[in-house]
N, C-alpha and C positions, 0 to 999 in steps of 0.2 A: 294345533292341538301340542299342549306342553309334556314332554316327555323326561325334561331334566331339572333339575334348580342346582342355581349356583348360588350357592352361600360366602358371606365375605365372615371373616372370622373376629375379630377383634370388635366389642361392643353388639356384633348380633347376633352373637351365640358365644364367646367367652365375654364375662363383666372385668372386662381391662380394665376401665376408669375405677373398676372398685379395688380390683389389684393392685392397683399404682396408689391409691386411697390408701389402703389398710399399709402397702408399704410405709410410705410418709409418716403415718401417724405411731407407727410402731418402730422405727427410727427417730423422729422427733422426739421420742418421749424419753427417749438415751438421753438426746440434749438437755430435755428440761430436767431427767435425776442429776446431770452432772455439773451444769451452772444455772438450773431455775429459769429458761426460758420459756419462752410460752410457745407451745407445741405449733400452734395454729400459724403465728408470726414465722416460724422460724421454714414451715412450709411454704407459705406466700413467697417469703424473703429466696429460699431456692427451684423453687420453680418458676422463680424471676431471670433470676442468675440462672439459671440451666438453660432457658427460652433465650437469653441474651449472648450466654456462651457458643450452646448448639450453633446457629446462625452466625456468628463470625468464620467457622474454621471452614478452608479448601472444598470440606464433601457437602457443604449444607446444598449445592442445587442437586447433588445427585440424592441426598437424601431425600429431599423434597420429589427427584421424579422415583423414587423409590415408594415414597411414602414410610417413611423412620421417623418417628416426633421423640422430640427431646429426651423425654422418660423411659425411651426404651434404650437411649446412650445412654441414662446412667443404671442399667442392669443387664445389658444384653453384652454380648464379649465378640458378636461379628468374625467366627474364625470360620469367612467363609477365601473363597479364594482370588475371587475377583479385585481386582486391584486398588479399587474403592476403599471395599469392604476392609483390606487388610491394611488403607490410612485410616479408617476408623477404627480398627482396632488398635491400633498403637494410640490414637487419638485419647482412646475413650477413658483409660486409668486418670491421665491428669483433666481430663473435663470435670470426672465425678468428684475428686477432689476439690478443683475448683471451685466448680457449684456450691458445692455442699462450704467449704473453705470460706466461700463470698458470701452465702445466705447466713453464715452464723458471723459472719462482720459485720453486715448491715444489722443485726440485733445485738452489736454489742459486745459480741469475743473473736478475741482475735487469737486463732488456736489452730496452723495446720495439722500438728499431729492430729487434735480430736475431729476435723474435718475430713480429712483420709480415713479414720474410723468408721465417721459416717458413711462415709462412701463408698466403704466393704460392708454396712449392714444392710445397708437398703436393696442391695442384689440380693441377701441373703432371705430379708424379708419380702422381697417380692415373688421369689421361688416358691417362699412356704405358703404364698395364698392366690391360688388358680381360682379364682372366680368363678363359675356356671350359671348363667343364667336359669332359674329354676326350668322354664318349661323345653330349655334348650332336647335333653333325652328323651322328651316324652312325645314332642314333635318329630323328631327325626325317627323315629322310630315308626311313627303311624306314616313317615311321608316315604321313607325308603318302601314300603309293602308297594309302594304305586309309583315310583319317581327314580330316576338315577340322580345321583347327588353329587357335587363336585366342590370342592374349597376352592376357591378364587381369592387371596390373600396379600395385601400390601407387606412388603418387609423383607427383613437380610433371613435367608434361608435358616442359618444358624439360629439366630433369636424366633422365628418362626415356628423350628421345630423345637426348642426347648420346649416354648407354650402347651404343643402338643405330647410331648413327653410327659408334662406335669398333671395335663389332662387326659390322658393317654384312651380312655372310654370314648373320646371323640371322632379316631384316627379312620377306623371300621365302618361308618358308615359311607362315608366319601371311595366314588370309582376311581377318583384324582385330585391330587390333592398342586394347586399352585401356586408358587410364591413369586411375588411380580421379584424381590433380587435375583432367582435362578433365571430367571426369561431375560431379566434386560430392562424392559420396562414396567411401570407400574399401573393400578387404576387410577385417573381416566382412558388410560391410552388406549385408544380402541384396539390395539393388536396384540394385550391381551386378554380381552374377550375373543377375538376373531381365532387364538392360539385357541383358550379353551374350548369353543365351540368344535373345533378342528379333532381336539383332545377325545372327543363323547362322539365326533363324528356325527354334529347337530348340523343342523340351520337355527338362525338368530327368531325361528321362531316355533323355535320346539325344544324353548329355555326359559327360564323368568328368573332374573337377577334377585337376592334380597339383600338388601344391606345397611346401615345406619347413616351412611355416612355422601349424602347429598352432592360433592365433589368428586367422588372418586367412584362409588356403585354404581350412585345412578346416571351419573353423567356420563360414565362410561359406557352404561348400557343403553342408553339412549344416543349414543354414536353410532353406535351400529344398529338401532332400530331394533331392542333387544327389549321386553317388557321388563321395568322393574317396579318391587316392592320395599319403598323406604318403612324402614323401621324405625320410629319416633318415641322412644319409651319415657322423654322427660319431655315432651311437649316444645321440640324447639320451632325456633320460627322459620318455617319456607325461604329460600330465594328466591334467583329467577332460574334455579331446572328443580323443573316439575317428572317426577315419578307419575309412575302409570295407577299406582296404590300407594295409601300413605296407611301403617297401620302404628297401634302402637303397643302390640303382643305377638310371639309368631302362629299362634292358634288361630289368630286372624284370616291364615293363609290358606286356611281348609276351604272358607268360602270363595275366595279370588279363585282358587282352584278350580272349582267346580263352577263358577261361571266360564272360567275361560276356558274349559273344555266340554264347554256345551255349545260353542257356538261353530 
């Protein structure tokens, strides 16, 4: 009997990829106005430089374990007490400036001061564009009538809470909000799933994990024998990780829950 549903946040309920994309579009438009740069070319260049820089820092293995991607580093402040987050908060101002400056350089513009300006522009734009999938609220409204809800998200508490502050309507749906950076391990580590079950006083058979990432949400749930639903909105290919169910829209959860609760 399913009593609770555990939801991932980014690209499951919040459309984070779109928020990042729109912030890039708006920031690269500033560069186009200043220098006539092709905004698409600049975005690609900055994404590439950001990934390379991000993986070069001593905090990289920590960010991988907690689940923080390079583009979150381009706008998060990481004002958390933990030692690695303190290191990140020291690194990110330079990281942002370097990613944008190197991206500009790849497009033929050598202007570190303007790189710094764009590095400040991007976080402002990202905060302005918190996109939520059209069905998120209606599905949560319906589910909360019969199920307990928990949010299980990878990331820095400071950054994930910022995302929730700019979409405050999401928070009241959840009995518990568990953020990997506060727990000390990220999905797919089985201990964070066990911790979530303990918080809700449930067994693995009484909860269902819903998320967009096979390698974190689905793999982690499978490691403790918890049923999972992979939300695959963009028709991504499967890998070796097998979800129990695959959907392309959150409303497809209803028949799955009906089926599970008939057993």
